[in-house]
C-alpha positions in Angstrom: -30.6 -19.6 7.2 -27.7 -17.5 5.9 -24.0 -18.3 6.5 -23.6 -15.8 9.3 -26.6 -17.1 11.4 -25.4 -20.6 10.7 -22.0 -19.7 12.0 -23.5 -18.1 15.1 -25.6 -21.2 15.8 -22.6 -23.5 15.6 -19.9 -23.1 18.1 -17.8 -25.8 16.5 -18.0 -24.2 13.1 -17.1 -20.8 14.5 -14.1 -22.3 16.4 -12.9 -23.9 13.1 -13.4 -20.6 11.3 -11.5 -18.7 13.9 -8.6 -21.2 13.7 -8.5 -20.9 10.0 -8.3 -17.1 10.3 -5.5 -17.4 12.9 -3.6 -19.8 10.6 -4.0 -17.5 7.6 -2.8 -14.5 9.7 0.3 -16.4 10.7 1.1 -17.1 7.0 0.7 -13.4 6.2 2.9 -12.3 9.2 5.6 -14.8 8.2 5.8 -13.5 4.6 5.6 -9.8 5.8 8.4 -10.6 8.3 10.6 -12.0 5.5 10.1 -8.9 3.4 10.2 -6.3 6.2 14.0 -5.6 5.9 13.7 -5.1 2.1 10.7 -2.9 2.5 12.1 -0.8 5.3 14.8 0.5 3.0 12.7 0.9 -0.2 9.1 0.5 0.8 7.9 3.6 -1.0 9.5 2.7 -4.4 8.4 -1.0 -4.1 4.7 -0.3 -3.3 4.3 2.6 -5.7 6.2 0.6 -8.4 3.9 -2.4 -7.9 0.8 -0.2 -8.1 1.9 1.4 -11.3 3.0 -2.0 -12.8 -0.4 -3.6 -12.1 -2.4 -0.6 -13.3 -0.6 -0.7 -16.6 -1.1 -4.5 -16.8 -4.8 -4.3 -16.0 -6.2 -3.5 -19.5 -9.7 -4.6 -18.5 -9.6 -2.6 -15.2 -10.9 -5.7 -13.3 -8.3 -5.5 -10.5 -7.8 -9.2 -10.7 -4.5 -11.0 -11.8 -3.3 -14.5 -12.2 -0.7 -16.4 -10.1 1.8 -16.0 -12.9 1.3 -12.2 -13.0 2.0 -11.9 -9.2 5.0 -14.2 -9.4 6.5 -12.1 -12.2 5.9 -8.9 -10.3 7.5 -10.1 -7.1 10.5 -11.2 -9.2 10.7 -7.9 -11.0 10.7 -6.0 -7.7 13.2 -8.4 -6.0 10.7 -9.5 -3.4 11.8 -13.1 -2.4 8.9 -15.3 -1.2 9.7 -19.0 -1.0 7.7 -21.1 -3.4 5.9 -23.1 -0.6 4.9 -19.9 1.2 3.7 -18.4 -2.1 1.5 -21.4 -2.8 0.0 -21.3 0.7 -0.7 -17.6 0.3 -2.3 -18.2 -3.0 -4.6 -20.9 -1.7 -5.8 -18.6 1.1 -6.5 -15.6 -1.2 -7.9 -17.5 -4.2 -11.3 -18.0 -2.5 -13.2 -18.7 -5.7 -10.6 -21.0 -7.1 -10.5 -19.1 -10.4 -6.7 -18.6 -10.4 -7.4 -14.9 -10.1 -6.8 -12.7 -7.0 -7.6 -9.1 -6.4 -4.5 -6.9 -6.4 -5.3 -5.0 -3.2 -5.8 -8.2 -1.2 -2.6 -9.7 -2.5 -0.4 -6.6 -1.8 -1.9 -6.1 1.7 -1.2 -9.8 2.5 2.4 -9.5 1.3 3.3 -6.0 2.4 0.8 -5.3 5.2 -1.8 -2.5 5.3 -2.0 0.9 6.9 -4.5 1.0 9.8 -7.6 3.1 9.5 -6.2 5.9 11.7 -3.3 6.4 9.3 -5.6 6.1 6.2 -7.8 8.8 7.6 -5.0 11.3 7.5 -3.9 10.2 4.0 -7.5 10.9 2.8 -7.5 14.2 4.7 -4.3 15.3 2.9 -5.6 14.3 -0.5 -9.0 15.9 0.0 -7.2 19.2 0.8 -5.4 18.9 -2.5 -8.4 17.7 -4.5 -10.7 20.6 -3.5 -12.8 20.2 -6.7 -13.3 16.5 -5.9 -12.3 15.3 -9.3 -10.3 12.3 -8.1 -7.1 13.6 -9.7 -4.7 16.4 -8.6 -2.3 18.2 -11.1 1.3 17.6 -10.2 1.8 21.4 -10.4 -0.6 21.8 -7.4 1.2 19.1 -5.5 4.4 21.1 -6.0 2.8 24.3 -4.8 1.2 22.8 -1.7 4.1 20.6 -0.5 6.1 22.3 2.3 9.4 20.7 3.4 10.2 23.4 6.0 9.7 21.0 9.0 11.3 17.9 7.4 13.8 16.4 9.9 16.7 16.6 7.3 16.0 20.2 6.7 15.8 21.0 10.4 19.1 19.2 10.9 20.7 21.2 8.1 21.4 18.0 6.0 19.2 19.0 3.1 17.5 22.0 1.7 13.7 22.4 1.3 14.0 22.2 -2.5 16.0 19.0 -2.3 13.4 17.3 -0.2 10.6 18.6 -2.3 12.3 17.5 -5.5 13.0 14.0 -4.1 9.3 13.6 -3.0 8.0 14.8 -6.4 10.3 12.6 -8.3 9.3 9.5 -6.4 5.6 10.3 -6.6 5.8 11.2 -10.3 7.6 7.9 -11.1 4.7 6.0 -9.6 2.0 7.8 -11.6 0.5 6.5 -14.9 0.3 10.1 -16.0 3.3 12.1 -14.5 1.4 15.4 -14.7 -1.4 14.3 -12.3 -1.9 12.1 -9.2 -4.9 9.9 -8.5 -5.9 9.0 -5.0 -4.7 5.4 -5.5 -1.3 6.6 -6.5 -1.2 9.1 -3.5 -2.2 6.3 -1.1 0.3 3.9 -2.6 3.1 6.4 -1.8 2.1 6.6 1.9 1.3 2.9 2.1 5.0 2.3 1.2 6.2 4.9 3.6 4.0 3.4 6.4 5.8 0.1 6.2 8.9 1.4 7.9 7.2 3.6 10.5 6.1 1.8 13.7 4.5 4.7 15.6 1.2 6.1 14.4 1.9 9.6 15.6 5.3 9.7 13.8 3.5 8.7 10.6 0.7 11.3 11.1 3.3 14.0 11.6 4.9 13.1 8.3 1.5 14.0 6.7 0.7 17.0 8.9 3.9 18.9 8.4 4.1 19.1 4.6 0.4 19.4 3.9 -0.7 21.6 6.9 -3.5 19.3 8.1 
């Protein structure tokens, strides 16, 4: 009998499992709540910066890092998580008790994660740019395709199209391992950080639709 059928045959075990999931979710929400104000103001730079930091650190390309690695990264990016909450978070995520946790799991627990609806539009925008399906888009193509004409600050007369485009390209470029090209992970990190401060799904989707024409 596998684990799933065993779980289905035992109401008591399922109830215990659901309680654990609920408790874990509460821990994640508590930490995300603590960091929300920080991330609302600089979510893009934090998320893209963390992504770049860990990609450079990950020489073996395993995607897994130690508790010390994550503590150092949080400190470096001024993300304050109380020691007790960090330890609880680590116990939840370190399923195999190897003192190694997957980067994606950790960041999504700390920062939160875009829902699938938002991710679908991020993928759609990137696929339009990566028409050769190479998994990498030259920054020069990003510059050609990005249109800031409908950006709120441009419409309000508070910034020019070129200023908005330059700001976007600078932030995106800073997050890339190779500043002359953008991988899907790096592109998604940018919008993951932007997503943190945007409550409404349609508002977020419009931020993608307008510059990329999707």
